[in-house]
C-alpha positions as CSV (number, residue, x, y, z in Angstrom):
1,X,-18.0,17.7,37.2
2,X,-16.9,14.7,35.2
3,X,-13.7,12.8,36.4
4,X,-11.1,13.1,33.8
5,X,-11.0,9.1,33.9
6,X,-14.5,9.0,33.1
7,X,-14.6,11.2,30.4
8,X,-13.0,8.4,28.0
9,X,-16.1,6.3,28.3
10,X,-18.3,9.0,26.7
11,X,-16.7,8.0,23.2
12,X,-18.5,4.8,23.3
13,X,-22.0,6.3,23.4
14,X,-23.7,7.8,20.4
15,X,-23.0,11.5,20.0
16,X,-26.7,12.6,20.9
17,X,-25.7,11.3,24.5
18,X,-22.0,12.3,24.9
19,X,-22.5,15.9,24.0
20,X,-25.2,16.2,26.2
21,X,-23.4,14.9,29.2
22,X,-20.3,16.3,30.8
23,X,25.8,17.2,22.3
24,X,28.0,14.8,23.1
25,X,27.7,11.3,21.5
26,X,26.1,8.2,23.1
27,X,27.9,5.9,21.0
28,X,30.3,6.8,18.1
29,X,29.9,6.6,14.1
30,X,31.6,3.8,12.4
31,X,31.2,4.5,8.9
32,X,33.3,1.6,7.8
33,X,31.0,-1.0,9.4
34,X,28.8,-3.3,7.6
35,X,25.3,-2.6,8.7
36,X,22.7,-5.3,7.5
37,X,20.1,-4.3,4.9
38,X,16.5,-5.1,6.3
39,X,15.0,-5.7,3.1
40,X,16.9,-7.6,0.4
41,X,17.1,-4.9,-2.1
42,X,17.5,-1.7,0.2
43,X,20.4,0.9,0.0
44,X,21.9,1.9,3.2
45,X,23.1,5.5,3.9
46,X,26.7,6.5,3.4
47,X,26.7,8.5,6.4
48,X,24.7,9.6,9.4
49,X,24.2,11.7,12.2
50,X,26.9,12.6,14.9
51,X,25.3,14.2,17.7
52,X,23.3,12.2,20.4
53,X,19.9,13.2,21.1
54,X,18.9,15.4,23.8
55,X,16.8,13.8,26.1
56,X,14.4,15.6,28.7
57,X,11.8,14.2,31.2
58,X,9.1,13.7,28.6
59,X,10.2,12.7,25.3
60,X,8.3,11.9,22.1
61,X,9.2,9.7,18.8
62,X,6.7,10.8,16.3
63,X,5.6,9.3,13.3
64,X,3.1,10.8,10.5
65,X,1.6,10.4,7.0
66,X,3.6,6.8,6.8
67,X,1.3,6.2,3.6
68,X,2.0,2.4,3.8
69,X,5.7,2.9,3.0
70,X,6.5,0.2,5.7
71,X,9.1,-1.8,3.5
72,X,11.1,1.8,3.7
73,X,12.7,3.5,0.3
74,X,14.3,0.6,-1.5
75,X,15.8,2.9,-4.0
76,X,17.0,5.8,-1.5
77,X,19.9,5.4,1.0
78,X,18.4,8.1,3.1
79,X,15.6,6.3,3.9
80,X,16.1,2.6,3.7
81,X,15.0,1.3,6.8
82,X,12.0,-0.9,7.2
83,X,9.1,-1.1,10.0
84,X,11.1,-4.0,11.4
85,X,14.0,-1.6,12.3
86,X,11.7,1.1,13.8
87,X,9.7,-1.7,15.9
88,X,13.4,-2.5,17.3
89,X,14.4,1.3,17.7
90,X,11.1,2.2,19.5
91,X,11.2,-0.9,21.9
92,X,15.1,-0.2,22.4
93,X,14.4,3.6,23.4
94,X,11.3,3.0,25.7
95,X,14.1,0.4,27.3
96,X,16.4,3.5,27.6
97,X,14.0,6.1,28.8
98,X,12.8,3.5,31.5
99,X,16.4,3.0,32.6
100,X,17.1,6.9,32.8
101,X,14.2,7.4,34.9
102,X,12.2,9.7,32.2
103,X,9.1,9.0,30.3
104,X,9.0,8.6,26.4
105,X,5.6,8.6,24.3
106,X,5.4,6.9,21.0
107,X,2.8,8.7,18.9
108,X,1.5,8.7,15.2
109,X,-0.9,11.4,13.6
110,X,-2.7,9.3,10.9
111,X,-2.9,8.7,6.8
112,X,-1.8,5.0,7.0
113,X,-2.3,4.1,3.5
114,X,-2.5,5.4,-0.1
115,X,1.1,5.5,-1.3
116,X,2.8,1.9,-1.5
117,X,1.9,-1.5,-2.7
118,X,2.2,-3.0,0.9
119,X,-1.0,-0.9,2.0
120,X,-2.6,-0.4,-1.2
121,X,-2.5,-3.8,-3.4
122,X,-5.0,-5.6,-1.0
123,X,-8.6,-5.1,-1.0
124,X,-9.4,-3.2,1.1
125,X,-6.3,-1.0,1.6
126,X,-4.3,-1.8,4.7
127,X,-5.4,-5.3,5.3
128,X,-2.0,-6.5,5.4
129,X,0.1,-3.5,6.5
130,X,-2.0,-2.6,9.2
131,X,-0.9,-5.9,11.1
132,X,2.7,-4.8,10.6
133,X,2.1,-1.4,11.3
134,X,0.5,-2.7,14.7
135,X,3.9,-4.0,15.9
136,X,4.8,-0.8,17.3
137,X,4.1,-0.1,20.6
138,X,2.2,3.2,20.3
139,X,1.2,5.5,23.3
140,X,-1.2,7.5,21.4
141,X,-2.7,7.6,17.8
142,X,-5.2,9.8,15.6
143,X,-6.8,9.6,12.4
144,X,-5.7,11.0,9.1
145,X,-8.0,12.3,6.0
146,X,-6.8,9.1,4.1
147,X,-9.0,7.0,6.7
148,X,-12.1,9.3,5.5
149,X,-12.3,9.1,1.6
150,X,-13.9,5.6,1.4
151,X,-16.9,3.9,3.5
152,X,-15.3,0.5,3.9
153,X,-11.6,2.4,5.0
154,X,-13.5,4.2,7.4
155,X,-15.3,1.4,9.1
156,X,-11.8,-0.6,8.9
157,X,-10.8,2.4,10.9
158,X,-13.9,1.9,13.3
159,X,-13.7,-1.9,13.7
160,X,-10.2,-2.7,13.3
161,X,-7.7,0.2,14.3
162,X,-9.8,1.9,17.0
163,X,-10.7,-1.6,18.1
164,X,-7.0,-2.8,18.7
165,X,-5.5,0.3,20.0
166,X,-8.7,1.1,22.4
167,X,-8.4,4.4,24.4
168,X,-4.8,5.2,22.8
169,X,-6.8,5.9,19.5
170,X,-8.0,9.3,19.7
171,X,-10.8,11.0,17.0
172,X,-11.7,14.0,19.1
173,X,-13.7,15.4,16.1
174,X,-14.4,12.4,13.8
175,X,-18.0,10.2,14.1
176,X,-19.0,7.5,11.8
177,X,-22.6,6.3,11.0
178,X,-23.1,3.3,13.5
179,X,-24.7,0.7,11.4
180,X,-26.8,-0.9,13.5
181,X,-28.5,2.2,15.3
182,X,-28.1,4.6,12.5
183,X,-26.5,7.1,14.9
184,X,-23.7,9.0,14.9
185,X,-20.5,7.9,17.1
186,X,-17.0,8.6,17.4
187,X,-14.4,6.2,15.8
188,X,-12.0,6.3,18.5
189,X,-12.3,7.9,22.0
190,X,-12.3,11.8,22.1
191,X,-9.7,12.2,24.8
192,X,-7.3,10.1,27.1
193,X,-6.3,11.0,30.6
194,X,-3.5,9.2,31.8
195,X,-0.3,9.1,34.5
196,X,2.8,8.0,32.7
197,X,5.1,5.8,34.0
198,X,6.9,8.5,36.2
199,X,3.8,10.4,37.3
200,X,3.1,13.2,34.7
201,X,-0.9,13.3,34.4
202,X,-1.5,13.7,30.8
203,X,-4.8,14.8,29.0
204,X,-4.4,14.3,25.2
205,X,-6.7,14.8,22.5
206,X,-6.8,14.0,18.5
207,X,-8.0,16.3,16.3
208,X,-8.2,16.3,12.2
209,X,-8.2,19.6,10.5
210,X,-11.4,20.8,9.1
211,X,-11.6,17.9,6.3
212,X,-14.5,18.4,4.1
213,X,-13.9,15.5,1.6
214,X,-14.7,12.6,3.7
215,X,-17.5,9.7,2.7
216,X,-20.9,10.5,3.8
217,X,-20.8,7.8,6.3
218,X,-18.3,10.2,8.7
219,X,-18.3,13.4,9.9
220,X,-15.8,15.7,10.8
221,X,-16.4,18.2,13.2
222,X,-15.2,21.8,12.7
223,X,-12.6,22.7,15.8
224,X,-14.4,25.7,16.4
225,X,-17.6,23.5,17.1
226,X,-15.5,21.1,19.1
227,X,-14.0,23.1,21.7
228,X,-17.4,24.1,22.6
229,X,-18.6,20.6,23.2
230,X,-19.5,19.6,26.8
231,X,-17.3,16.9,26.7
232,X,-14.3,19.0,25.9
233,X,-15.2,21.5,28.2
234,X,-15.4,19.0,31.0
235,X,-12.1,17.5,30.0
236,X,-10.5,20.9,30.4
237,X,-12.1,21.6,33.7
238,X,-11.9,17.9,35.4
239,X,-11.1,17.8,39.0
240,X,-7.9,15.7,38.5
241,X,-4.7,18.0,38.0
242,X,-3.3,18.0,34.4
243,X,0.5,18.2,34.2
244,X,0.6,18.4,30.3
245,X,-1.9,18.4,27.6
246,X,-0.7,16.3,24.4
247,X,-2.7,17.2,21.0
248,X,-2.3,15.1,18.4
249,X,-3.4,16.0,14.9
250,X,-3.6,15.2,11.2
251,X,-3.1,19.1,11.2
252,X,-0.1,21.4,10.0
253,X,2.4,22.3,13.0
254,X,1.9,25.7,12.6
255,X,-0.9,28.2,12.3
256,X,-1.5,30.9,9.9
257,X,-2.8,30.1,6.3
258,X,-1.5,26.7,6.5
259,X,-5.5,25.6,7.4
260,X,-4.2,24.0,10.8
261,X,-6.8,24.2,13.6
262,X,-4.3,23.9,16.3
263,X,-4.5,27.6,17.1
264,X,-8.1,27.0,18.0
265,X,-7.2,24.3,20.4
266,X,-4.5,26.1,21.8
267,X,-6.9,29.5,22.6
268,X,-9.5,27.0,24.3
269,X,-7.0,25.3,26.4
270,X,-5.4,28.6,27.5
271,X,-8.6,29.9,28.4
272,X,-8.7,27.3,31.3
273,X,-4.8,26.6,31.5
274,X,-2.8,29.8,31.1
275,X,0.7,28.1,31.7
276,X,0.2,24.5,31.5
277,X,2.5,23.0,29.1
278,X,0.7,21.8,25.7
279,X,2.5,19.5,23.1
280,X,1.2,19.7,19.5
281,X,2.1,16.5,17.3
282,X,0.9,17.0,13.7
283,X,1.0,15.8,10.0
284,X,-0.7,16.1,6.7
285,X,1.5,18.7,5.0
286,X,4.3,16.2,4.5
287,X,6.9,18.4,5.8
288,X,9.6,18.8,8.9
289,X,8.7,21.7,10.9
290,X,8.4,23.0,14.6
291,X,6.4,25.8,15.6
292,X,6.5,27.8,19.1
293,X,2.9,28.9,19.9
294,X,3.8,30.5,23.3
295,X,6.6,30.1,26.5
296,X,5.1,26.7,27.2
297,X,3.3,25.2,23.9
298,X,5.4,24.0,20.8
299,X,4.3,22.2,17.9
300,X,6.2,19.2,15.7
301,X,5.7,17.7,12.3
302,X,7.5,14.8,11.2
303,X,7.6,14.5,7.5
304,X,5.8,11.9,5.6
305,X,6.3,8.4,4.1
306,X,8.8,7.1,6.7
307,X,11.4,9.3,5.8
308,X,11.8,11.0,9.0
309,X,11.3,10.2,12.4
310,X,10.5,12.9,14.9
311,X,12.4,13.4,18.3
312,X,10.8,16.1,20.7
313,X,12.0,16.3,24.3
314,X,11.3,18.8,27.2
315,X,11.9,19.1,30.8
316,X,11.0,21.7,33.6
317,X,8.7,19.2,35.6
318,X,9.2,19.1,39.4
319,X,7.3,18.4,42.6
320,X,5.9,22.0,42.7
321,X,4.6,21.9,38.9
322,X,3.4,18.3,38.8
323,X,3.2,15.0,39.4
324,X,6.6,14.0,37.9
325,X,8.8,11.6,40.2
326,X,11.4,10.9,37.9
327,X,14.9,12.6,37.4
328,X,14.9,16.0,37.9
329,X,16.4,18.1,36.7
330,X,17.1,15.4,33.7
331,X,18.6,12.2,32.8
332,X,22.4,12.0,33.5
333,X,25.0,11.2,31.0
334,X,23.4,12.2,28.0
335,X,22.5,15.7,26.6
336,X,19.3,17.6,27.7
337,X,17.1,20.1,26.5
338,X,18.1,23.6,27.1
339,X,16.1,26.0,25.0
340,X,13.2,27.8,26.0
341,X,10.2,28.3,23.9
342,X,10.7,32.0,23.8
343,X,13.2,34.1,24.3
344,X,11.6,36.0,27.5
345,X,9.8,32.9,28.9
346,X,9.9,32.9,32.9
347,X,8.3,29.4,32.9
348,X,10.9,26.5,33.6
349,X,10.4,24.6,30.5
350,X,12.7,23.8,28.0
351,X,12.7,21.9,24.5
352,X,14.8,20.3,21.8
353,X,13.5,18.9,18.5
354,X,15.4,16.7,16.1
355,X,14.4,15.3,12.8
356,X,15.8,11.6,12.1
357,X,16.5,10.2,8.4
358,X,14.5,7.0,8.3
359,X,17.8,4.9,8.1
360,X,19.3,1.9,9.5
361,X,22.6,4.0,10.2
362,X,20.7,6.5,12.0
363,X,18.9,4.1,14.2
364,X,21.7,2.1,15.0
365,X,23.6,5.1,16.3
366,X,21.1,6.6,18.4
367,X,20.1,3.0,19.7
368,X,23.6,2.3,20.8
369,X,24.5,2.6,24.3
370,X,27.9,2.1,26.2
371,X,26.5,-0.9,27.6
372,X,24.9,-2.4,24.4
373,X,26.5,-1.7,20.8
374,X,23.8,-4.1,19.1
375,X,20.5,-3.2,17.4
376,X,18.4,-6.0,16.3
377,X,15.8,-7.4,18.5
378,X,13.2,-10.6,17.6
379,X,10.3,-8.5,17.5
380,X,11.8,-6.2,14.8
381,X,13.3,-9.1,12.7
382,X,10.1,-11.1,13.0
383,X,8.3,-7.6,11.6
384,X,10.9,-7.1,8.8
385,X,10.3,-10.9,7.9
386,X,6.7,-10.7,7.4
387,X,7.3,-7.3,5.0
388,X,9.6,-9.4,2.9
389,X,7.0,-12.1,3.0
390,X,4.1,-10.1,2.2
391,X,5.8,-7.9,-0.6
392,X,6.7,-11.6,-2.2
393,X,3.1,-12.7,-1.9
394,X,1.6,-9.6,-3.2
395,X,4.3,-9.8,-6.2
396,X,5.4,-6.1,-5.4
397,X,8.7,-6.4,-6.7
398,X,7.8,-7.7,-10.5
399,X,9.1,-5.7,-13.0
400,X,7.2,-3.5,-15.7
401,X,10.1,-1.7,-17.4
402,X,13.5,0.1,-16.7
403,X,13.2,3.9,-15.5
404,X,16.2,5.4,-17.7
405,X,16.9,8.3,-15.5
406,X,15.4,9.9,-12.0
407,X,12.4,11.6,-12.8
408,X,11.1,14.3,-9.9
409,X,8.2,16.1,-9.2
410,X,9.4,19.4,-7.9
411,X,13.4,19.2,-7.7
412,X,13.1,20.5,-11.8
413,X,11.4,22.8,-13.6
414,X,8.0,21.7,-14.5
415,X,8.3,21.4,-18.1
416,X,12.0,20.3,-18.1
417,X,13.2,16.6,-19.0
418,X,14.1,15.7,-15.3
419,X,10.5,16.5,-14.3
420,X,8.0,13.9,-14.0
421,X,4.9,15.6,-15.4
422,X,6.1,15.9,-19.0
423,X,6.7,12.1,-19.0
424,X,3.4,11.6,-17.4
425,X,1.5,14.1,-19.9
426,X,2.8,11.7,-22.6
427,X,1.6,8.8,-20.8
428,X,-1.9,10.1,-20.5
429,X,-2.1,10.8,-24.3
430,X,-0.7,7.4,-25.3
431,X,-2.7,5.3,-22.7
432,X,-6.1,7.2,-21.8
433,X,-7.6,5.9,-25.2
434,X,-11.1,5.2,-26.2
435,X,-10.6,2.8,-29.5
436,X,-14.1,4.1,-30.9
437,X,-13.1,7.9,-30.4
438,X,-9.6,7.7,-31.3
439,X,-10.2,9.8,-34.6
440,X,-11.5,12.6,-32.4
441,X,-8.4,14.8,-30.6
442,X,-8.6,14.8,-27.0
443,X,-7.3,16.7,-23.8
444,X,-6.5,14.5,-20.8
445,X,-6.5,16.1,-17.9
446,X,-5.1,14.8,-14.4
447,X,-4.0,16.8,-11.2
448,X,-0.7,17.1,-10.1
449,X,-1.6,16.1,-6.5
450,X,-2.7,12.8,-7.9
451,X,1.1,11.8,-8.2
452,X,2.6,11.3,-4.9
453,X,6.1,10.5,-5.7
454,X,9.2,10.7,-8.1
455,X,10.0,8.1,-10.3
456,X,14.0,6.7,-9.7
457,X,16.4,5.5,-12.4
458,X,16.1,1.4,-12.0
459,X,13.3,-1.1,-12.3
460,X,9.5,0.2,-12.5
461,X,7.7,-2.5,-10.1
462,X,4.4,-3.1,-9.6
463,X,4.9,-1.6,-6.0
464,X,6.0,1.6,-8.0
465,X,2.6,1.7,-9.6
466,X,1.2,2.5,-6.2
467,X,4.2,4.6,-5.2
468,X,3.8,7.0,-7.9
469,X,0.0,7.4,-8.9
470,X,-1.9,5.4,-5.9
471,X,-5.5,6.6,-6.2
472,X,-7.9,5.1,-8.3
473,X,-9.8,8.0,-10.1
474,X,-11.9,7.2,-13.0
475,X,-11.6,9.2,-16.4
476,X,-14.7,10.8,-17.2
477,X,-15.2,12.9,-20.4
478,X,-17.5,15.4,-22.4
479,X,-17.5,14.9,-25.9
480,X,-17.1,17.3,-28.9
481,X,-16.1,20.5,-27.5
482,X,-15.4,23.6,-29.8
483,X,-11.5,23.7,-29.7
484,X,-11.2,27.4,-28.4
485,X,-13.3,26.7,-25.4
486,X,-11.5,23.1,-24.9
487,X,-8.0,24.2,-25.5
488,X,-8.3,27.1,-22.8
489,X,-9.5,24.8,-20.1
490,X,-6.4,23.7,-18.6
491,X,-5.2,26.9,-18.0
492,X,-8.5,28.4,-16.8
493,X,-8.4,25.4,-14.0
494,X,-5.2,26.1,-13.1
495,X,-5.9,30.1,-12.7
496,X,-9.2,29.3,-10.9
497,X,-7.1,27.1,-8.4
498,X,-10.0,24.4,-8.7
499,X,-10.9,21.7,-6.2
500,X,-7.8,19.9,-4.6
501,X,-10.1,17.5,-2.9
502,X,-8.3,14.4,-4.0
503,X,-4.7,15.7,-2.8
504,X,-5.6,17.6,0.4
505,X,-9.4,18.4,1.0
506,X,-9.4,21.8,1.6
507,X,-5.7,22.4,2.3
508,X,-2.8,23.7,0.5
509,X,-0.8,21.6,-2.0
510,X,1.9,19.3,0.0
511,X,5.3,19.9,-0.5
512,X,8.7,19.5,0.8
513,X,10.4,22.6,2.2
514,X,13.9,22.7,1.0
515,X,16.0,25.7,2.0
516,X,19.8,26.4,1.7
517,X,22.0,24.5,4.6
518,X,23.6,27.0,7.0
519,X,26.9,28.2,5.7
520,X,29.0,25.9,8.0
521,X,27.4,23.0,5.8
522,X,27.8,24.0,2.5
523,X,30.4,22.0,0.7
524,X,31.6,18.5,0.9
525,X,33.8,18.8,4.3
526,X,32.0,17.6,7.3
527,X,33.5,17.4,10.6
528,X,32.5,14.7,13.1
529,X,33.6,15.7,16.7
530,X,32.4,13.4,19.4
531,X,32.3,14.3,22.9
532,X,32.8,10.8,24.5
533,X,35.6,8.4,25.8
534,X,36.1,7.2,22.6
535,X,38.9,8.7,20.2
536,X,37.6,11.8,18.3
537,X,38.3,11.4,14.6
538,X,37.7,13.6,11.6
539,X,36.2,12.5,8.1
540,X,35.6,13.9,4.8
541,X,32.1,12.9,3.7
542,X,30.5,14.0,0.5
543,X,27.2,15.4,1.3
544,X,24.0,13.9,-0.3
545,X,20.9,15.7,-1.0
546,X,18.3,15.4,1.5
547,X,16.4,17.8,4.1
548,X,17.6,21.2,5.0
549,X,14.6,22.1,7.2
550,X,14.4,25.8,8.7
551,X,11.7,26.2,11.4
552,X,11.3,28.2,14.7
553,X,14.3,27.0,16.5
554,X,16.4,27.8,13.4
555,X,18.2,25.5,11.0
556,X,19.7,22.7,13.3
557,X,17.0,20.4,13.3
558,X,17.8,17.9,11.0
559,X,19.8,14.9,12.6
560,X,22.1,14.3,9.3
561,X,23.7,16.9,7.3
562,X,22.6,17.2,3.5
563,X,22.7,19.4,0.8
564,X,20.0,21.3,-0.5
565,X,17.3,20.1,-2.9
566,X,16.1,22.4,-5.6
567,X,12.2,23.1,-5.3
568,X,10.0,24.5,-8.2
569,X,6.6,25.3,-8.1
570,X,4.0,23.1,-9.8
571,X,0.7,23.7,-11.1
572,X,-2.7,22.0,-9.8
573,X,-3.3,20.7,-13.1
574,X,-1.7,19.0,-16.1
575,X,-2.9,17.0,-19.4
576,X,-1.9,15.0,-22.5
577,X,-2.6,15.7,-25.9
578,X,-3.8,12.8,-28.0
579,X,-4.8,12.4,-31.4
580,X,-4.0,15.9,-32.7
581,X,-2.9,16.5,-36.4
582,X,0.4,18.4,-36.2
583,X,-0.3,20.3,-39.3
584,X,-4.2,21.2,-38.7
585,X,-6.3,22.8,-35.9
586,X,-9.6,20.6,-35.1
587,X,-12.8,21.9,-34.9
588,X,-13.8,19.9,-31.6
589,X,-12.0,18.0,-28.8
590,X,-13.2,15.4,-26.2
591,X,-12.4,16.8,-23.0
592,X,-11.4,13.6,-20.8
593,X,-10.6,14.4,-16.8
594,X,-10.8,12.7,-13.5
595,X,-13.8,12.0,-11.8
596,X,-13.6,14.0,-8.8
597,X,-13.0,17.5,-10.8
598,X,-16.4,17.4,-12.7
599,X,-18.0,20.1,-11.0
600,X,-14.8,22.2,-11.8
601,X,-14.8,21.6,-15.6
602,X,-18.2,22.2,-15.8
603,X,-18.4,25.3,-13.9
604,X,-15.6,26.8,-16.5
605,X,-17.1,25.1,-19.7
606,X,-20.4,27.2,-19.0
607,X,-24.2,27.1,-18.8
608,X,-24.1,24.7,-22.3
609,X,-22.8,21.6,-20.4
610,X,-24.3,19.8,-17.6
611,X,-23.7,16.3,-16.1
612,X,-25.8,14.7,-18.4
613,X,-22.9,15.5,-21.0
614,X,-20.5,13.6,-18.9
615,X,-19.6,9.6,-19.0
616,X,-17.0,7.3,-18.8
617,X,-14.2,7.7,-21.4
618,X,-12.9,4.2,-21.4
619,X,-15.0,2.3,-18.4
620,X,-15.2,2.6,-14.6
621,X,-12.3,0.2,-14.2
622,X,-9.4,2.3,-15.9
623,X,-8.1,4.2,-13.5
624,X,-5.2,6.7,-12.8
625,X,-3.6,3.8,-10.9
626,X,-3.5,2.2,-14.3
627,X,-2.1,4.4,-17.1
628,X,1.5,4.8,-16.1
629,X,2.3,0.9,-15.7
630,X,0.6,0.5,-19.0
631,X,2.4,3.0,-20.6
632,X,5.8,1.7,-19.2
633,X,5.0,-1.8,-20.7
634,X,4.6,-0.6,-24.3
635,X,7.4,2.2,-24.2
636,X,10.6,1.3,-26.1
637,X,12.3,3.4,-23.9
638,X,11.3,1.9,-20.6
639,X,11.6,-1.6,-21.9
640,X,15.3,-1.0,-23.5
641,X,17.0,-1.7,-20.2
642,X,15.6,-5.2,-19.5
643,X,16.2,-7.5,-18.3
644,X,19.4,-6.5,-16.8
645,X,18.0,-3.2,-15.2
646,X,19.8,-1.7,-12.0
647,X,19.0,1.2,-9.9
648,X,22.6,2.5,-10.3
């Protein structure tokens, strides 16, 4: 039988060989204190958390789906911290864990670019942002689907990400073609067996959902196949004791119809280890979520875009069930987790989870201790300075226009004036134009999944070009389609639920889950009641819109209380209509569409149309990343607010 420590070496071997082998406050909220803005144009939150985190014997700080947002959200107060703030915060928390006699693992579950200029304005994506990302002292990481769309990015994951992080980077079901040998190899390690600072013996895996939109130089092994492979079975049956399994995954936190493969992993582990704790940490669906699988297995997902920092803690380890040699039953002087995963659990394990807003006020509040109220460390300040420098070098703050109001993706009805898609439909109609065919009316079809974020009132910058529409999908067209057929295409695409592979592969549409806050949180009055030696005071706070999460533990997971944000459903596709005569109906129409839905379009148009009828509408260089900035630069409405355009 293979040793657990030796199993990790197998991921270095070509797959043909590898597979045949083996709540009181720790500080106080000072709402009037001036908090430094880490990026020059960032806005800080007006209020923050009022409850200390619950520290257990094993704790996790979790990031996922950062998508290059390392500068933070410069126009949103809830999420204004930058990556340097997180560098400082995670460093401080590791120190605090050591002082408390408990373990802290800092983990990330993939998707590192396709979302902001700092990651996407370079060739290849991530050339600069990865250097900044790497300054957090992660313990475990795994790969996301956005690392696999393009061959050069996939090899970047192999040659840079995996090389830098070594055995901490887990890609249990993702392989890449070795360019020298022509054989398949794992991008990272298949698993990691290690012992924490306080004696917990951990077996960790990193599993991507069953993604099918990857470049052909990579291979995603379905989870049902992976759990039967010899290396996985050897890992489950290794002779060394395992106190806890940690399963990272670019995978939705819960099972059911989400497309998550976590339940498959759970069942495979439970067949060998029926009671051992299994902690899943997920991602991909861009939501805050916490799911309970059984009495010693839970799953956390921590949002997207540097909006959320996930916290999970658990206790219940002692000398009878583990090698844990830290504080039993839990650290003193701070709240400890008290909730069992299931009401009828007879096991000793208890849990807590929290979703932290990504802003300075939140991070300072939780990092403060009775012996140290300061925050910044030199490593965090250096990361912040690098972000500022690189943003300047990339000219990300260059202003293209002035957005007159907020336009959101889902907080307003799809065809309303506050929704972004009517604006983008107009932009498609006015900018996606082949001058040689300008006399022929055109439908320009794009998918809503290619639009990744809202537009906020204020300057529209080069950075916003990547934030709103980061992908580089090319516009193709089928010429001179009969109007009767062309005019029904959009409805047919939406009714058919056509390909969403640009957005999520085979997964459901990404969305935020916003539910009504609990009754005690409605209104604008919020009381702070601190259990601490300091004076308890009450303060009236106007709640701002934000996450209001409901999960398997209830509605108290959000670290900061917010009012709810409305959520309206949106279709899969939208279109612009250009060149039409208001007074007459054309006989023929050009059908223009983004390249990756070609097969869907042809299937609906019918057997009279083939790929021979498809060609570039403009050229291969004009993409979905280009039409919106072009529209902004040429729109009187968006130019009217210059040069004195402000966020408020």
